[in-house]
C-alpha positions as CSV (number, residue, x, y, z in Angstrom):
1,M,0.0,0.0,0.0
2,A,1.3,3.4,-0.8
3,K,2.1,5.8,2.0
4,A,-0.3,8.5,2.9
5,R,0.3,11.7,1.1
6,F,0.1,15.1,2.6
7,S,-3.2,16.7,1.8
8,R,-2.0,20.3,2.2
9,F,1.1,22.3,3.1
10,D,0.4,25.3,5.2
11,G,3.4,27.5,4.3
12,S,4.9,27.1,7.7
13,P,8.8,27.1,7.9
14,G,10.2,23.9,6.5
15,C,7.0,23.3,4.6
16,A,8.7,23.4,1.1
17,V,11.4,21.1,2.3
18,E,8.8,18.7,3.7
19,A,6.9,18.8,0.4
20,A,10.1,18.1,-1.6
21,V,11.3,15.3,0.7
22,S,7.9,13.7,0.7
23,L,8.3,13.1,-3.1
24,I,11.7,11.3,-2.8
25,C,11.5,9.7,0.6
26,G,11.5,5.9,0.5
27,K,14.3,3.5,0.8
28,W,14.9,3.0,-2.9
29,K,13.5,6.3,-4.6
30,G,16.7,8.3,-4.4
31,V,18.6,5.3,-5.8
32,V,16.2,4.9,-8.6
33,L,16.3,8.5,-9.5
34,W,20.1,8.4,-9.4
35,Y,20.4,5.5,-11.9
36,L,17.9,7.1,-14.2
37,L,19.7,10.3,-14.0
38,D,23.1,8.7,-14.5
39,E,22.1,6.1,-17.2
40,G,18.9,7.5,-18.9
41,T,16.2,5.1,-19.8
42,L,16.3,1.7,-18.0
43,R,14.1,-1.4,-18.0
44,F,12.7,-2.8,-14.8
45,S,15.2,-5.7,-14.7
46,E,18.1,-3.3,-15.3
47,L,17.1,-1.2,-12.4
48,R,16.6,-4.1,-10.1
49,R,20.1,-5.6,-11.1
50,R,21.8,-2.2,-10.5
51,I,20.1,-1.6,-7.2
52,G,20.5,-5.1,-5.8
53,G,18.9,-6.1,-2.5
54,V,15.4,-4.7,-3.5
55,T,12.5,-7.0,-3.9
56,Q,10.4,-6.9,-7.1
57,R,7.4,-5.9,-5.1
58,M,9.2,-3.0,-3.4
59,L,10.8,-1.7,-6.6
60,T,7.4,-1.9,-8.3
61,N,5.8,0.1,-5.5
62,Q,8.5,2.8,-5.5
63,L,8.4,3.1,-9.3
64,R,4.6,3.5,-9.2
65,E,4.9,6.3,-6.5
66,L,7.5,8.1,-8.5
67,E,5.3,7.8,-11.7
68,V,2.2,9.1,-9.8
69,D,4.3,12.0,-8.5
70,G,5.4,12.9,-12.0
71,L,9.1,12.3,-11.5
72,I,9.5,9.3,-13.8
73,H,7.9,8.2,-17.0
74,R,6.8,4.6,-17.6
75,E,6.8,3.4,-21.3
76,V,5.2,0.2,-22.0
77,H,6.1,-1.4,-25.4
78,A,3.7,-3.8,-27.0
79,E,5.9,-6.7,-27.4
80,V,6.1,-10.3,-26.2
81,P,7.4,-10.5,-23.6
82,P,6.4,-7.0,-22.5
83,R,9.1,-4.4,-22.3
84,V,8.8,-1.6,-19.8
85,E,11.1,1.3,-19.7
86,Y,11.6,4.0,-17.2
87,S,13.1,7.5,-17.6
88,L,13.0,10.8,-15.8
89,T,10.5,13.4,-16.6
90,A,11.4,17.2,-16.9
91,L,10.2,17.4,-13.3
92,G,12.4,14.5,-12.3
93,R,15.4,16.1,-14.1
94,E,14.9,19.3,-12.0
95,L,16.1,17.1,-9.1
96,T,19.6,16.8,-10.7
97,P,21.2,19.4,-8.4
98,V,19.6,17.8,-5.4
99,L,20.7,14.3,-6.3
100,M,24.3,15.6,-7.2
101,A,24.5,17.3,-3.7
102,L,23.4,14.1,-2.0
103,K,26.0,12.1,-3.9
104,N,28.8,14.6,-3.2
105,W,27.8,14.7,0.5
106,G,27.7,10.9,0.6
107,D,31.1,10.6,-1.2
108,A,32.6,13.1,1.4
109,H,31.1,11.2,4.4
110,L,31.4,7.5,3.4
111,D,33.3,7.0,6.7
112,L,30.0,7.4,8.5
113,F,28.9,4.1,7.1
114,G,30.2,0.6,7.8
115,P,31.2,-1.8,5.0
116,S,27.7,-3.1,4.5
117,G,26.2,0.4,4.2
118,T,24.9,0.3,7.8
119,P,25.8,3.3,10.1
120,A,29.2,3.0,11.7
121,E,29.8,3.8,15.3
122,P,29.5,7.5,16.0
123,R,32.7,9.6,15.6
124,E,34.1,11.6,18.4
125,G,32.8,15.2,18.2
126,G,30.1,14.2,15.8
127,A,26.5,15.3,16.0
128,A,25.7,12.7,18.6
129,G,28.6,13.7,20.8
130,Q,27.5,17.3,20.7
131,A,24.2,16.7,22.4
């Protein structure tokens, strides 16, 4: 089941950030958007292979939500077997600077994550140590 969508944004501080993040939040959405930005049009199976670790059901749900939100385009080709391709829409391409900023931040802070991609132990003087 798709997550509940915000029905209105009241203009309070942080509201625009909340609205933007609500479109790309989800375990795999950012990764899907990155691969489509980086590689252009991809088939479902190509996305699933590149991401790894995502179930077919979860990827399908994330792709549907991105499509409903207008960030990606789904093209179904009338072939046997059916061929479905995904690409970024103009709205999705507008996220390029955001995705690049996230990638650059992630590259600069890879030490925050353990070898399996899980959070590593907090560093001395990090945000957790400042509380």
